Steps between C-alpha positions, in 0.01 A plus 500: 500500500608859426439796740426839328559827681397842359779742430537821703283401805425189698209308359257368767390230260708206417427327175588142487534367144514136437745433220328371192149538647386839366282597801567733791397470868497818711544474876467790746836619624599333827616828653173681430302206631703491819456875546119471472488205737716685751279808492188285543654322800590835660143629450352185652730518802429870549122441482529214751699719739237781480216254562688355795547846650136612459341241738775580751404867492131419526566264784709762674217751464251245628719420796521867584122539489409182684594611852270802473208289376563229758521758778175656383327161483636412844366824643160434342495148641597625845231767488243240391597265781510780752156626404259384774166330444175685536437367847152648526326232291374194685450180301149360508310191391470469125797720422733361233868493603814450292759329720847501344798317650821600324643220285226262614243479219348181646400691814411833341139532390185713485216389724188631675452526873250233598182557695682389815758776443789269421716408200699185420856488362746213433742440791320771697159336534209697644563868570262757646468791256176684579550772758871543416679761293702376200821584691397290799397209276840516328672471837284202601567312174872580519516359851338172395728463196821546694484134605534402132674787321804714571402866537167481311380824345122529493282766342122521541295717264124550513395445139126542551297638788179310557467538874421872512135542405198713583136403501201691372150388592143612453334687214780506242505333159783255583545443873789287616868499589751697289881500511660807653814515292494875434396801713119491487249751634139435595383649169747279314360194678139590418599547135675161494182346636298646211347794693203528729177331406156663499355580839842484668532732798791700360519731799526216751794303361762403761832319526574236761866492603682286752747709698843379613362445851240261356199726544277580201423858398224629274595780259211688328505583130244729334515410134270784392715766665833363382400483134389863532841601634395525865658327798777356281687392811249217525643349181771321695753244381395146580702272723533125451191317621281812509132431428284756323125469566254661263154469664 
């Protein structure tokens, strides 16, 4: 074979001529090919180095931000734990309670307070709930679980109030017992019961209330005056277990 080189400048193409064949095969110059491959390798390595540095920077930024977020979350958790229960509510029969024992899904459950005022839980057994605040019930359940669990954490939430009711009797469209879940006045109660019927003695309505000392009081309510804007102080808020009588 014969190698041809152009005169005056290096030729990047080598022409290999086979003697006696009459055809030519052109092959890319080895030096140019190596130069291209070298540049490509450098670009690939540079791109890989940049990609490797970017996650590191992002991770560094994340690490810098995490302590602030964790501290904030920790403060929120501490505030949530430190926030006391509303100790004014007393659990009653029929109320629905959500009892949650941390990391114990087999014990945690939602259940109503039975007519005997008690609830039943695995490991704990029978527990008195009616007449207690949620905080006191938590303490009682925690004490019973300490024989089985290490440092049990118990939360009791009242999901539904069924124990606080008022009664309305007499000449109204729908007499009966109604749940007292929201602040309710005497007028609100009469409206819930469908209003007074014909021939009702609207001026002689009264509320029967059991006082803390156990004695019953009778509170007058003049419907005619109140709806006319008079004696509005008679339109009192009802207490649990109040009974409105519409003669």
